[in-house]
C-alpha positions as CSV (number, residue, x, y, z in Angstrom):
1,X,22.7,-61.4,-104.8
2,X,22.7,-57.7,-103.8
3,X,24.5,-55.2,-105.8
4,X,27.8,-53.9,-104.3
5,X,30.5,-51.4,-105.2
6,X,30.0,-49.5,-108.5
7,X,26.8,-51.4,-109.3
8,X,25.1,-50.3,-106.1
9,X,26.3,-46.7,-106.7
10,X,24.9,-46.8,-110.2
11,X,21.6,-48.1,-109.2
12,X,21.4,-45.4,-106.5
13,X,22.2,-42.8,-109.1
14,X,19.6,-44.0,-111.6
15,X,16.8,-44.3,-108.8
16,X,17.7,-40.7,-107.9
17,X,17.4,-39.7,-111.4
18,X,14.1,-41.5,-111.7
19,X,12.9,-40.0,-108.4
20,X,13.6,-36.4,-109.8
21,X,11.2,-37.5,-112.7
22,X,8.5,-38.7,-110.2
23,X,9.1,-42.2,-111.6
24,X,9.2,-45.2,-109.1
25,X,12.5,-46.5,-108.1
26,X,13.9,-49.8,-110.0
27,X,14.3,-52.8,-107.8
28,X,17.0,-55.5,-108.1
29,X,16.0,-58.3,-110.5
30,X,18.4,-61.2,-110.0
31,X,17.6,-62.9,-113.2
32,X,18.1,-59.7,-115.2
33,X,21.4,-59.2,-113.1
34,X,22.4,-62.8,-114.4
35,X,21.8,-61.9,-118.0
36,X,23.7,-58.6,-117.5
37,X,26.7,-60.5,-116.1
38,X,26.7,-62.7,-119.2
39,X,26.5,-59.9,-121.5
40,X,29.1,-57.8,-119.4
41,X,31.7,-60.7,-120.0
42,X,31.0,-60.7,-123.8
43,X,32.2,-57.0,-123.8
44,X,35.1,-57.4,-121.6
45,X,38.3,-56.6,-123.4
46,X,36.4,-54.8,-126.2
47,X,37.6,-51.2,-126.9
48,X,35.5,-48.3,-126.3
49,X,34.7,-46.5,-129.3
50,X,32.3,-43.5,-130.4
51,X,30.0,-46.3,-131.9
52,X,29.9,-48.5,-128.9
53,X,27.5,-48.6,-125.9
54,X,25.4,-45.6,-125.2
55,X,27.0,-43.8,-128.3
56,X,25.6,-46.6,-130.5
57,X,23.2,-45.4,-133.3
58,X,19.8,-47.0,-132.9
59,X,19.4,-49.8,-135.3
60,X,23.3,-50.6,-135.4
61,X,23.5,-52.2,-131.9
62,X,25.7,-55.3,-131.7
63,X,23.9,-58.5,-131.9
64,X,24.6,-61.2,-129.4
65,X,25.0,-64.6,-131.4
66,X,25.3,-66.4,-127.9
67,X,22.2,-64.8,-126.5
68,X,20.4,-68.3,-126.3
69,X,23.3,-69.6,-124.3
70,X,23.1,-66.7,-121.9
71,X,19.3,-67.2,-121.6
72,X,19.9,-71.0,-120.8
73,X,22.8,-70.1,-118.1
74,X,20.2,-67.7,-116.4
75,X,17.4,-70.2,-116.8
76,X,15.3,-67.7,-118.8
77,X,12.9,-68.1,-121.7
78,X,13.1,-65.7,-124.4
79,X,9.4,-64.8,-124.0
80,X,10.1,-63.2,-120.6
81,X,12.8,-60.8,-121.9
82,X,10.7,-59.4,-125.1
83,X,9.9,-56.1,-123.1
84,X,13.1,-55.8,-121.4
85,X,15.9,-53.5,-122.4
86,X,19.6,-54.3,-122.5
87,X,21.9,-51.1,-122.2
88,X,25.6,-51.6,-122.5
89,X,27.9,-48.8,-121.9
90,X,31.7,-48.4,-122.0
91,X,33.6,-45.8,-119.8
92,X,37.2,-46.0,-119.4
93,X,38.2,-46.7,-115.6
94,X,34.2,-46.8,-115.1
95,X,34.3,-43.3,-113.4
96,X,30.9,-43.5,-111.5
97,X,29.7,-40.0,-112.4
98,X,30.5,-40.6,-116.0
99,X,28.8,-44.2,-116.1
100,X,25.8,-42.5,-114.7
101,X,25.8,-39.7,-117.1
102,X,26.1,-42.4,-120.0
103,X,22.6,-43.7,-118.9
104,X,20.9,-40.4,-118.0
105,X,22.2,-38.2,-120.7
106,X,22.1,-40.5,-123.7
107,X,19.7,-42.5,-125.9
108,X,19.1,-44.8,-122.8
109,X,17.5,-42.0,-120.7
110,X,14.2,-42.7,-122.5
111,X,14.1,-46.2,-120.9
112,X,15.0,-44.8,-117.5
113,X,12.4,-42.3,-117.8
114,X,9.7,-44.9,-118.6
115,X,7.8,-46.1,-115.7
116,X,7.1,-49.5,-117.3
117,X,10.4,-50.6,-116.2
118,X,10.6,-51.8,-112.6
119,X,13.4,-54.1,-112.3
120,X,17.1,-53.9,-113.0
121,X,20.1,-56.2,-113.2
122,X,23.7,-54.5,-113.5
123,X,27.0,-56.1,-114.1
124,X,30.5,-54.7,-115.2
125,X,33.6,-56.2,-116.8
126,X,36.6,-54.2,-117.6
127,X,35.5,-50.7,-118.9
128,X,32.0,-52.0,-119.7
129,X,28.8,-51.9,-117.7
130,X,25.6,-53.6,-118.7
131,X,22.2,-52.6,-117.2
132,X,19.3,-54.7,-118.1
133,X,15.8,-53.2,-117.4
134,X,12.9,-55.4,-116.7
135,X,9.1,-54.9,-116.4
136,X,6.4,-56.4,-114.3
137,X,4.7,-58.0,-117.2
138,X,5.1,-61.7,-118.2
139,X,6.9,-60.7,-121.3
140,X,9.6,-58.6,-119.5
141,X,9.8,-59.8,-115.9
142,X,12.9,-62.0,-116.5
143,X,11.1,-64.8,-114.4
144,X,12.9,-68.2,-114.6
145,X,11.9,-70.7,-117.1
146,X,10.4,-74.2,-115.7
147,X,13.1,-77.1,-116.3
148,X,13.5,-78.1,-119.8
149,X,11.3,-75.3,-121.2
150,X,13.9,-72.8,-122.4
151,X,13.5,-72.3,-126.1
152,X,17.1,-72.7,-126.8
153,X,17.3,-76.1,-125.3
154,X,14.1,-77.1,-127.0
155,X,15.6,-76.3,-130.6
156,X,18.3,-78.8,-130.0
157,X,16.0,-81.9,-130.7
158,X,14.6,-80.3,-133.7
159,X,18.0,-79.6,-135.2
160,X,19.0,-83.2,-134.7
161,X,15.9,-84.5,-136.5
162,X,16.7,-82.3,-139.4
163,X,20.2,-83.7,-139.6
164,X,18.6,-87.1,-139.4
165,X,16.3,-86.3,-142.3
166,X,19.0,-84.9,-144.5
167,X,21.2,-88.1,-143.8
168,X,18.2,-90.2,-144.8
169,X,17.7,-88.0,-148.1
170,X,21.4,-88.5,-149.0
171,X,21.2,-92.3,-148.4
172,X,18.0,-92.5,-150.8
173,X,19.8,-90.4,-153.4
174,X,22.5,-93.0,-153.5
C-alpha cells in the first residue's frame, strides 16, 4: 500500500524537513499505516479545537479506549508499538502546508527530529491526519503478531475464566 495524494505529499514534506536536519528519511510502514487509519477513523467528525491534535498539552492527550481492537485489526501486538509515536493533527480542509507545519513547528517536531524513528504510517479522515512513527527496534517496528498471539485476543479467555469463577462463588454463597 503506497501513500497517495495528501499523505504522500505530507511524507515528502516530512522527509524534506528531516533531510534539512541531516536525519534519515522515513520509509513507509504498512502496519503503522493500518494503525494510523484506524485512529484517523476515530477522529473523523471530531471538531478541531485549540486542545486537540498538535495543540494538545502533553500529558492530556486523548486516550484510545479501542486501541486493543485497532491493534487486533492490524494484526499487531502491543509490545511492538511501545517505542512508536502516534501524532494526530486537525487542520480544517487539510491544507497541505498547514498540515506539514502542524508537525514541523509543534510539540511533534521533537519526534520528527529523532533519528530513532525510521518508519511512518499516515492516514487522514475529515479534517484529521494521523502520523504514526515506528522504529527499527522490536518494541517499535510494528511487525505483525503471529496468529493468536495478540494480547487483546489472549485476554478474552482470562476474562471468561473470571466470569466463570464469579458465577461459581455466587452459587456457593446461595
